[in-house]
KEDORO-531683 format. One record per residue (C-alpha): residue number from 1; residue in three letters; x, y, z. Coordinates in steps of 0.02 Angstrom, whole numbers, plus 50000, padded with zeros to 5 digits. Each point is the difference from the previous one (the first is absolute). Layout:
residues N
(NUM, 'ALA', (X, Y, Z))
...
//
This chain:
residues 473
(1, 'UNK', (49999, 49999, 49999))
(2, 'UNK', (50062, 50174, 49957))
(3, 'UNK', (50080, 50099, 50143))
(4, 'UNK', (49882, 50142, 49952))
(5, 'UNK', (49862, 49897, 50078))
(6, 'UNK', (49988, 49981, 50189))
(7, 'UNK', (50053, 49830, 50063))
(8, 'UNK', (49830, 49979, 50083))
(9, 'UNK', (49835, 50084, 49965))
(10, 'UNK', (49921, 50072, 50157))
(11, 'UNK', (49827, 50005, 49923))
(12, 'UNK', (49969, 49812, 50024))
(13, 'UNK', (50002, 49898, 50162))
(14, 'UNK', (50121, 50119, 50083))
(15, 'UNK', (50130, 49949, 49870))
(16, 'UNK', (50001, 49823, 50064))
(17, 'UNK', (49989, 49840, 49895))
(18, 'UNK', (49964, 49986, 49814))
(19, 'UNK', (49877, 50149, 50003))
(20, 'UNK', (50141, 50109, 50067))
(21, 'UNK', (50079, 49978, 49827))
(22, 'UNK', (49848, 50017, 49889))
(23, 'UNK', (49914, 50151, 49928))
(24, 'UNK', (49815, 50040, 50009))
(25, 'UNK', (49976, 49981, 49813))
(26, 'UNK', (49885, 49864, 49934))
(27, 'UNK', (50073, 49846, 49910))
(28, 'UNK', (50038, 50045, 49819))
(29, 'UNK', (49997, 50190, 50029))
(30, 'UNK', (50126, 50097, 49900))
(31, 'UNK', (50046, 50120, 50141))
(32, 'UNK', (50125, 49873, 50068))
(33, 'UNK', (50098, 49992, 49840))
(34, 'UNK', (49997, 50188, 49982))
(35, 'UNK', (50067, 50016, 50177))
(36, 'UNK', (50137, 49879, 49957))
(37, 'UNK', (50058, 50094, 49846))
(38, 'UNK', (49993, 50168, 50089))
(39, 'UNK', (50105, 49931, 50143))
(40, 'UNK', (50120, 49925, 49877))
(41, 'UNK', (50020, 50167, 49909))
(42, 'UNK', (50030, 50094, 50163))
(43, 'UNK', (50132, 49872, 50052))
(44, 'UNK', (50085, 49998, 49829))
(45, 'UNK', (50015, 50188, 49998))
(46, 'UNK', (50058, 50008, 50182))
(47, 'UNK', (49871, 50129, 50046))
(48, 'UNK', (49915, 49919, 50150))
(49, 'UNK', (50049, 50138, 50121))
(50, 'UNK', (49941, 50134, 49879))
(51, 'UNK', (49834, 49924, 49949))
(52, 'UNK', (49829, 50057, 50057))
(53, 'UNK', (49846, 49903, 49947))
(54, 'UNK', (49832, 50085, 50004))
(55, 'UNK', (49851, 49879, 50013))
(56, 'UNK', (49821, 50058, 50010))
(57, 'UNK', (49835, 49910, 50027))
(58, 'UNK', (49966, 49833, 49918))
(59, 'UNK', (50086, 49832, 49992))
(60, 'UNK', (50168, 50089, 50003))
(61, 'UNK', (49961, 50088, 50165))
(62, 'UNK', (50103, 49877, 50105))
(63, 'UNK', (50157, 50010, 49896))
(64, 'UNK', (50090, 50086, 50144))
(65, 'UNK', (49993, 49835, 50096))
(66, 'UNK', (50113, 49921, 49869))
(67, 'UNK', (50126, 50128, 49936))
(68, 'UNK', (50144, 50052, 50113))
(69, 'UNK', (50009, 50176, 49925))
(70, 'UNK', (49921, 50167, 50035))
(71, 'UNK', (49814, 49982, 49994))
(72, 'UNK', (49854, 50123, 49997))
(73, 'UNK', (49816, 49956, 49991))
(74, 'UNK', (49897, 50125, 49902))
(75, 'UNK', (49814, 50034, 49993))
(76, 'UNK', (49903, 49918, 49861))
(77, 'UNK', (50068, 50056, 49832))
(78, 'UNK', (50119, 50128, 50073))
(79, 'UNK', (50162, 49900, 49990))
(80, 'UNK', (50070, 50101, 49851))
(81, 'UNK', (49976, 50165, 50094))
(82, 'UNK', (50085, 49929, 50154))
(83, 'UNK', (50140, 49935, 49886))
(84, 'UNK', (50029, 50179, 49937))
(85, 'UNK', (50019, 50059, 50179))
(86, 'UNK', (50129, 49867, 50040))
(87, 'UNK', (50099, 50031, 49841))
(88, 'UNK', (50009, 50191, 50017))
(89, 'UNK', (50032, 49996, 50188))
(90, 'UNK', (50140, 49873, 49976))
(91, 'UNK', (50059, 50003, 49817))
(92, 'UNK', (50125, 49859, 50028))
(93, 'UNK', (49863, 49878, 50050))
(94, 'UNK', (49933, 49870, 49882))
(95, 'UNK', (49812, 50012, 50006))
(96, 'UNK', (49882, 49863, 49942))
(97, 'UNK', (49812, 50022, 49990))
(98, 'UNK', (49923, 49824, 50005))
(99, 'UNK', (49813, 50001, 49954))
(100, 'UNK', (49857, 49894, 49938))
(101, 'UNK', (49877, 50037, 49864))
(102, 'UNK', (49853, 50051, 50108))
(103, 'UNK', (50115, 50119, 50094))
(104, 'UNK', (50102, 50075, 49856))
(105, 'UNK', (49875, 50005, 49859))
(106, 'UNK', (49847, 50051, 50098))
(107, 'UNK', (50009, 50111, 50157))
(108, 'UNK', (50185, 50036, 49963))
(109, 'UNK', (49985, 50040, 49815))
(110, 'UNK', (50032, 50188, 50022))
(111, 'UNK', (50152, 49966, 50111))
(112, 'UNK', (50085, 49877, 49881))
(113, 'UNK', (49969, 50109, 49846))
(114, 'UNK', (50067, 50161, 50083))
(115, 'UNK', (50147, 49910, 50078))
(116, 'UNK', (50047, 49916, 49834))
(117, 'UNK', (49989, 50165, 49908))
(118, 'UNK', (50122, 50079, 50128))
(119, 'UNK', (50125, 49870, 49943))
(120, 'UNK', (50095, 49990, 50164))
(121, 'UNK', (50112, 49845, 50016))
(122, 'UNK', (49871, 49890, 50088))
(123, 'UNK', (49960, 49818, 49961))
(124, 'UNK', (49819, 49941, 49996))
(125, 'UNK', (49960, 49816, 50004))
(126, 'UNK', (49818, 49981, 49946))
(127, 'UNK', (49919, 49829, 50034))
(128, 'UNK', (49852, 49978, 49883))
(129, 'UNK', (49892, 49844, 50042))
(130, 'UNK', (49843, 50075, 49922))
(131, 'UNK', (49901, 49995, 50164))
(132, 'UNK', (49986, 50080, 50172))
(133, 'UNK', (50082, 49856, 50090))
(134, 'UNK', (50004, 50047, 50184))
(135, 'UNK', (49827, 50074, 50017))
(136, 'UNK', (49897, 49861, 49928))
(137, 'UNK', (50022, 49985, 49813))
(138, 'UNK', (49912, 50156, 49938))
(139, 'UNK', (50022, 50063, 49823))
(140, 'UNK', (50164, 50099, 49980))
(141, 'UNK', (50046, 50130, 49870))
(142, 'UNK', (50099, 49861, 49911))
(143, 'UNK', (49862, 49864, 50008))
(144, 'UNK', (49978, 49929, 49825))
(145, 'UNK', (49842, 50018, 49894))
(146, 'UNK', (49883, 49857, 50041))
(147, 'UNK', (50095, 49956, 50159))
(148, 'UNK', (49889, 49960, 50146))
(149, 'UNK', (50033, 50076, 50170))
(150, 'UNK', (49910, 50040, 50163))
(151, 'UNK', (49936, 50161, 49924))
(152, 'UNK', (49984, 49943, 49818))
(153, 'UNK', (49917, 49829, 50031))
(154, 'UNK', (49944, 49987, 49818))
(155, 'UNK', (50168, 50058, 49931))
(156, 'UNK', (50070, 50172, 49966))
(157, 'UNK', (49904, 50084, 49860))
(158, 'UNK', (50004, 50160, 49900))
(159, 'UNK', (49904, 50096, 50132))
(160, 'UNK', (50145, 49969, 50120))
(161, 'UNK', (50131, 50065, 49884))
(162, 'UNK', (50153, 49923, 49924))
(163, 'UNK', (50147, 49927, 50100))
(164, 'UNK', (50133, 50129, 50042))
(165, 'UNK', (50165, 49971, 49908))
(166, 'UNK', (50119, 50083, 50121))
(167, 'UNK', (50167, 49960, 49918))
(168, 'UNK', (49940, 50083, 49837))
(169, 'UNK', (49928, 50146, 50093))
(170, 'UNK', (50159, 50034, 50101))
(171, 'UNK', (50113, 49975, 49845))
(172, 'UNK', (49904, 50136, 49909))
(173, 'UNK', (50057, 50127, 50129))
(174, 'UNK', (50158, 50102, 49976))
(175, 'UNK', (50069, 49967, 50174))
(176, 'UNK', (50040, 49812, 50005))
(177, 'UNK', (50154, 49929, 49915))
(178, 'UNK', (49964, 49816, 50013))
(179, 'UNK', (49834, 49908, 49999))
(180, 'UNK', (49978, 49813, 49977))
(181, 'UNK', (49864, 49871, 50028))
(182, 'UNK', (50055, 49826, 50053))
(183, 'UNK', (49915, 49842, 50060))
(184, 'UNK', (50034, 49848, 50112))
(185, 'UNK', (49912, 49856, 49914))
(186, 'UNK', (50157, 49903, 49946))
(187, 'UNK', (50188, 49997, 50023))
(188, 'UNK', (50034, 50109, 49850))
(189, 'UNK', (49884, 50139, 50060))
(190, 'UNK', (50064, 49988, 50176))
(191, 'UNK', (50175, 50024, 49939))
(192, 'UNK', (49942, 50155, 49904))
(193, 'UNK', (49910, 50068, 50155))
(194, 'UNK', (50155, 49978, 50105))
(195, 'UNK', (50106, 50095, 49876))
(196, 'UNK', (49871, 50139, 49979))
(197, 'UNK', (49991, 50032, 50186))
(198, 'UNK', (50192, 50000, 50013))
(199, 'UNK', (50012, 50122, 49856))
(200, 'UNK', (49869, 50115, 50076))
(201, 'UNK', (50096, 50011, 50163))
(202, 'UNK', (50166, 50022, 49913))
(203, 'UNK', (49933, 50150, 49904))
(204, 'UNK', (49957, 50078, 50170))
(205, 'UNK', (50173, 49963, 50069))
(206, 'UNK', (50069, 50089, 49849))
(207, 'UNK', (49884, 50149, 50030))
(208, 'UNK', (49929, 49989, 49825))
(209, 'UNK', (49814, 50006, 50028))
(210, 'UNK', (49829, 49922, 50034))
(211, 'UNK', (49972, 49815, 49963))
(212, 'UNK', (49835, 49905, 50001))
(213, 'UNK', (49988, 49810, 49997))
(214, 'UNK', (49827, 49922, 49980))
(215, 'UNK', (49994, 49818, 50054))
(216, 'UNK', (49856, 49890, 49941))
(217, 'UNK', (49968, 49891, 50154))
(218, 'UNK', (49891, 49851, 50036))
(219, 'UNK', (49864, 50006, 50130))
(220, 'UNK', (49936, 49819, 50006))
(221, 'UNK', (49884, 50035, 50148))
(222, 'UNK', (49890, 50127, 49912))
(223, 'UNK', (50020, 49922, 49829))
(224, 'UNK', (49934, 49842, 50082))
(225, 'UNK', (50138, 49900, 49918))
(226, 'UNK', (50147, 49894, 50047))
(227, 'UNK', (50169, 50086, 49987))
(228, 'UNK', (50037, 49906, 49838))
(229, 'UNK', (49831, 50053, 49929))
(230, 'UNK', (50032, 50179, 50053))
(231, 'UNK', (50167, 50002, 49912))
(232, 'UNK', (49918, 49937, 49843))
(233, 'UNK', (49866, 50134, 50012))
(234, 'UNK', (50129, 50138, 50018))
(235, 'UNK', (50097, 49930, 49851))
(236, 'UNK', (49855, 49968, 49882))
(237, 'UNK', (49871, 50132, 50052))
(238, 'UNK', (50070, 50140, 50106))
(239, 'UNK', (50159, 50030, 49902))
(240, 'UNK', (49894, 50018, 49840))
(241, 'UNK', (49917, 50155, 50081))
(242, 'UNK', (50160, 50060, 50082))
(243, 'UNK', (50136, 49962, 49872))
(244, 'UNK', (50171, 49964, 50077))
(245, 'UNK', (50160, 50092, 49956))
(246, 'UNK', (50092, 50165, 50014))
(247, 'UNK', (49887, 50147, 49973))
(248, 'UNK', (50132, 50136, 50020))
(249, 'UNK', (50188, 49997, 50017))
(250, 'UNK', (50098, 50162, 50008))
(251, 'UNK', (50132, 49925, 50112))
(252, 'UNK', (50146, 50073, 49900))
(253, 'UNK', (49955, 50168, 50069))
(254, 'UNK', (50126, 50091, 50108))
(255, 'UNK', (49987, 50000, 50188))
(256, 'UNK', (49920, 50163, 50055))
(257, 'UNK', (49938, 49981, 50179))
(258, 'UNK', (50121, 50089, 50116))
(259, 'UNK', (49899, 50112, 50113))
(260, 'UNK', (50078, 50097, 50142))
(261, 'UNK', (49995, 49920, 50170))
(262, 'UNK', (49838, 50020, 50092))
(263, 'UNK', (50006, 50141, 50131))
(264, 'UNK', (49933, 49958, 50172))
(265, 'UNK', (50057, 50161, 50088))
(266, 'UNK', (49849, 50059, 50103))
(267, 'UNK', (50038, 50182, 49970))
(268, 'UNK', (49997, 49977, 49811))
(269, 'UNK', (49840, 49902, 50011))
(270, 'UNK', (49917, 50134, 50107))
(271, 'UNK', (50053, 50132, 49874))
(272, 'UNK', (49925, 49904, 49852))
(273, 'UNK', (49833, 49967, 50082))
(274, 'UNK', (49986, 50171, 50076))
(275, 'UNK', (50014, 49951, 50183))
(276, 'UNK', (50076, 50094, 50141))
(277, 'UNK', (50184, 49971, 50047))
(278, 'UNK', (49971, 50063, 50174))
(279, 'UNK', (49884, 49904, 50116))
(280, 'UNK', (49854, 50102, 50065))
(281, 'UNK', (49980, 50038, 50184))
(282, 'UNK', (49917, 49861, 50095))
(283, 'UNK', (49851, 50046, 50109))
(284, 'UNK', (49951, 49830, 50066))
(285, 'UNK', (50073, 49942, 50164))
(286, 'UNK', (49944, 49820, 49968))
(287, 'UNK', (49897, 49890, 49884))
(288, 'UNK', (49810, 50035, 50015))
(289, 'UNK', (49972, 49838, 50093))
(290, 'UNK', (49834, 50062, 50071))
(291, 'UNK', (49930, 49953, 49829))
(292, 'UNK', (50090, 49834, 49976))
(293, 'UNK', (50158, 49933, 50083))
(294, 'UNK', (50116, 49976, 49849))
(295, 'UNK', (49906, 50020, 49836))
(296, 'UNK', (49857, 50122, 49961))
(297, 'UNK', (49894, 49968, 49847))
(298, 'UNK', (49893, 50135, 49916))
(299, 'UNK', (49881, 50002, 49854))
(300, 'UNK', (49952, 50159, 49910))
(301, 'UNK', (49857, 49981, 49878))
(302, 'UNK', (49894, 50109, 49888))
(303, 'UNK', (49959, 50041, 49820))
(304, 'UNK', (50121, 50064, 49870))
(305, 'UNK', (50041, 50179, 50037))
(306, 'UNK', (49975, 49986, 50188))
(307, 'UNK', (50186, 49998, 50030))
(308, 'UNK', (50009, 49836, 50100))
(309, 'UNK', (50158, 49946, 49910))
(310, 'UNK', (50087, 50165, 50034))
(311, 'UNK', (49950, 49997, 50184))
(312, 'UNK', (50063, 49822, 50014))
(313, 'UNK', (50169, 50049, 49928))
(314, 'UNK', (50013, 50148, 50118))
(315, 'UNK', (49968, 49883, 50150))
(316, 'UNK', (50134, 49881, 49937))
(317, 'UNK', (50123, 50142, 49975))
(318, 'UNK', (49963, 50067, 50175))
(319, 'UNK', (50037, 49828, 50073))
(320, 'UNK', (50165, 49985, 49903))
(321, 'UNK', (50052, 50172, 50061))
(322, 'UNK', (49977, 49941, 50179))
(323, 'UNK', (50114, 49850, 49968))
(324, 'UNK', (49867, 49866, 49983))
(325, 'UNK', (49978, 49877, 49856))
(326, 'UNK', (49846, 50040, 49896))
(327, 'UNK', (49914, 49936, 49842))
(328, 'UNK', (49865, 50072, 49887))
(329, 'UNK', (49909, 49885, 49877))
(330, 'UNK', (49872, 50084, 49885))
(331, 'UNK', (49848, 49912, 49925))
(332, 'UNK', (49919, 50121, 49879))
(333, 'UNK', (49851, 49898, 49943))
(334, 'UNK', (49906, 50032, 49840))
(335, 'UNK', (49916, 50161, 50057))
(336, 'UNK', (50063, 50172, 49955))
(337, 'UNK', (49850, 50071, 50095))
(338, 'UNK', (49879, 49910, 50113))
(339, 'UNK', (50020, 49825, 50069))
(340, 'UNK', (50150, 49965, 50107))
(341, 'UNK', (50188, 49981, 49987))
(342, 'UNK', (50120, 49988, 50144))
(343, 'UNK', (50178, 50008, 50065))
(344, 'UNK', (50073, 49889, 50135))
(345, 'UNK', (50133, 50069, 50115))
(346, 'UNK', (50106, 49909, 50132))
(347, 'UNK', (50114, 50082, 50128))
(348, 'UNK', (50114, 49886, 50100))
(349, 'UNK', (50135, 50012, 50136))
(350, 'UNK', (50108, 49882, 49899))
(351, 'UNK', (49963, 49933, 49828))
(352, 'UNK', (49824, 49996, 49926))
(353, 'UNK', (49969, 49814, 49967))
(354, 'UNK', (49844, 50019, 49894))
(355, 'UNK', (49946, 50161, 49913))
(356, 'UNK', (49816, 49955, 49984))
(357, 'UNK', (49872, 50062, 50129))
(358, 'UNK', (49854, 49878, 49994))
(359, 'UNK', (49959, 50036, 50183))
(360, 'UNK', (50056, 50179, 50028))
(361, 'UNK', (50022, 50086, 50168))
(362, 'UNK', (49945, 50163, 49921))
(363, 'UNK', (49881, 50035, 49854))
(364, 'UNK', (49984, 50172, 49916))
(365, 'UNK', (49846, 49995, 49887))
(366, 'UNK', (49960, 50139, 49877))
(367, 'UNK', (49835, 49933, 49933))
(368, 'UNK', (49857, 49887, 50048))
(369, 'UNK', (50046, 49847, 49893))
(370, 'UNK', (50175, 50000, 50083))
(371, 'UNK', (49930, 50008, 50177))
(372, 'UNK', (49873, 49864, 49961))
(373, 'UNK', (50130, 49887, 49922))
(374, 'UNK', (50148, 50021, 50121))
(375, 'UNK', (49919, 50055, 50161))
(376, 'UNK', (49956, 49820, 50054))
(377, 'UNK', (50183, 49950, 49975))
(378, 'UNK', (50071, 50119, 50131))
(379, 'UNK', (50074, 49911, 50151))
(380, 'UNK', (49921, 50011, 50170))
(381, 'UNK', (50081, 50145, 50090))
(382, 'UNK', (50026, 50088, 49836))
(383, 'UNK', (49939, 50169, 49931))
(384, 'UNK', (49898, 50058, 49852))
(385, 'UNK', (50003, 50180, 49939))
(386, 'UNK', (49882, 50041, 49858))
(387, 'UNK', (49941, 50149, 49898))
(388, 'UNK', (49836, 50054, 50075))
(389, 'UNK', (49972, 50118, 49854))
(390, 'UNK', (49970, 49854, 49885))
(391, 'UNK', (49946, 49868, 50123))
(392, 'UNK', (49840, 50064, 50086))
(393, 'UNK', (49945, 49831, 50073))
(394, 'UNK', (50151, 49895, 50045))
(395, 'UNK', (49972, 49818, 50044))
(396, 'UNK', (50031, 49952, 50181))
(397, 'UNK', (50183, 49973, 50040))
(398, 'UNK', (50057, 49822, 50038))
(399, 'UNK', (50005, 49950, 50182))
(400, 'UNK', (50150, 50078, 50089))
(401, 'UNK', (50035, 50123, 49858))
(402, 'UNK', (49990, 50188, 50023))
(403, 'UNK', (49924, 50101, 49857))
(404, 'UNK', (50019, 50186, 49965))
(405, 'UNK', (49915, 50103, 49870))
(406, 'UNK', (50093, 50155, 49936))
(407, 'UNK', (49942, 50105, 49851))
(408, 'UNK', (50157, 49983, 49896))
(409, 'UNK', (49918, 50069, 49841))
(410, 'UNK', (49901, 50135, 50087))
(411, 'UNK', (50154, 50069, 50087))
(412, 'UNK', (50099, 49996, 49838))
(413, 'UNK', (49861, 50096, 49911))
(414, 'UNK', (50006, 50137, 50130))
(415, 'UNK', (50187, 50017, 49959))
(416, 'UNK', (49958, 50015, 49816))
(417, 'UNK', (50095, 49846, 49948))
(418, 'UNK', (49900, 49835, 50002))
(419, 'UNK', (50164, 49904, 49957))
(420, 'UNK', (50070, 50027, 50178))
(421, 'UNK', (49868, 49895, 50081))
(422, 'UNK', (50129, 49860, 50014))
(423, 'UNK', (50109, 50116, 50107))
(424, 'UNK', (49848, 50042, 50104))
(425, 'UNK', (49982, 49811, 50025))
(426, 'UNK', (50180, 49988, 50053))
(427, 'UNK', (49972, 50134, 50132))
(428, 'UNK', (49847, 49908, 50062))
(429, 'UNK', (50099, 49838, 50003))
(430, 'UNK', (50135, 50080, 50106))
(431, 'UNK', (49876, 50074, 50124))
(432, 'UNK', (49904, 49841, 50017))
(433, 'UNK', (50144, 49873, 50012))
(434, 'UNK', (50154, 50101, 50048))
(435, 'UNK', (50095, 49881, 49888))
(436, 'UNK', (50135, 50132, 49974))
(437, 'UNK', (50030, 50175, 50066))
(438, 'UNK', (49932, 50144, 49894))
(439, 'UNK', (50174, 50054, 49946))
(440, 'UNK', (50032, 49826, 49929))
(441, 'UNK', (49851, 50018, 49881))
(442, 'UNK', (50043, 50180, 49957))
(443, 'UNK', (50179, 49953, 49956))
(444, 'UNK', (49937, 49868, 49880))
(445, 'UNK', (49877, 50121, 49920))
(446, 'UNK', (50136, 50131, 49980))
(447, 'UNK', (50118, 49874, 49920))
(448, 'UNK', (49866, 49948, 49876))
(449, 'UNK', (49961, 50177, 49953))
(450, 'UNK', (50177, 50070, 49995))
(451, 'UNK', (49980, 50038, 49813))
(452, 'UNK', (49834, 50084, 50034))
(453, 'UNK', (50043, 50107, 50147))
(454, 'UNK', (49854, 50119, 49972))
(455, 'UNK', (49873, 49872, 50049))
(456, 'UNK', (50087, 49943, 50158))
(457, 'UNK', (49906, 50126, 50115))
(458, 'UNK', (49834, 49941, 49926))
(459, 'UNK', (50041, 49819, 50037))
(460, 'UNK', (50061, 50042, 50177))
(461, 'UNK', (49834, 50090, 50031))
(462, 'UNK', (49902, 49851, 49933))
(463, 'UNK', (50094, 49885, 50117))
(464, 'UNK', (49964, 50116, 50150))
(465, 'UNK', (49814, 50009, 49953))
(466, 'UNK', (49989, 49811, 50000))
(467, 'UNK', (50073, 49998, 50174))
(468, 'UNK', (49884, 50132, 50064))
(469, 'UNK', (49845, 49908, 49930))
(470, 'UNK', (50045, 49850, 50109))
(471, 'UNK', (50033, 50112, 50154))
(472, 'UNK', (49822, 50070, 49986))
(473, 'UNK', (49922, 49826, 50014))
//
């Protein structure tokens, strides 16, 4: 076994016995051979310590259990985008994106096309078995016409579109320099596949450009065939739709990839993103543990234009200024006006472990749909602050939850600027919860508006009005 593979595979039986040396792939699956050829190429080129393999969702997802190289697991379809990040952050790395057909040719189609067109020296190994293998045998973008699947039980027809020919599509782009389609159904084709994968990696070692290898692979399980029958099907049927061979070869091109070393200097990064080089004054004497001991979760929800997302970012910035870890995750929803979209914020003493806020300690609701949807999710002992200008009849708060109505919109209108209702909401939030001192919020607001200094006094007044509205209750 290649030294690129681990001696034992932790995935099975705690790496004990025969299962500790077997993969999770089904008998007759082509992934095993593709793994073997990829490992052989890495070993032949002497690049094990430089290699990073990116494997997303699908049958390839557990590749990191087998390869003793750098590994990154990407979200479904996003492996090429992650590969770009690895290559540009560490240009000397050898980056391989290893993907299946459902992953690469469906949800990841935009990523693979844009990455290929960039032409960076990255190697893509594309396993095409004409089916969604891991998730139950649904029709894939590469499923053949007439082929039955879980979602095309009578066979793929014209209404479902034609199979996607990825090697031809990628070869038509200007970025790639080498594209080949290979197969695994006999010794001759396996030899060609091994050579193609080696060549693709060698081109990356030479800094020449982007290489794409499509591998026609058997999936006996979902073809409902024996391994021998599946090999025959790939040879006699699948390869007629997906012709084998080199689709593009510009490998005589000169090496061009020689970017400057990545810069990790914090000062330089702060300059580029427009941050502050000097830490703001801290106003908190301790973490606001009166709300939650170590991690406070907030949800801000409203319609498009309510400013929930901006308010959420200001809270996260305020937390970071005080030396806490903070995350902000937006969810915009389909509505530009009406309905509800939301932002989740976490503030933690140490590291935020999960950015989502399914059960928030605090809810700030700008409209009735948001309060109705998320109010019942607030934890006992938590707090709800809502816009009483738009919510005239709020539903009862959950047991153990305090609820405060403040006219965010009404106060903003008296100031002549409806858009500052989110800052009014922040003032009310501060007065109700005392999550941070007033100066902490005002510092974050001033930072956000440093390029619009004329409106800072207006926003400071909006914040103060929100506080006063709570004090009057």
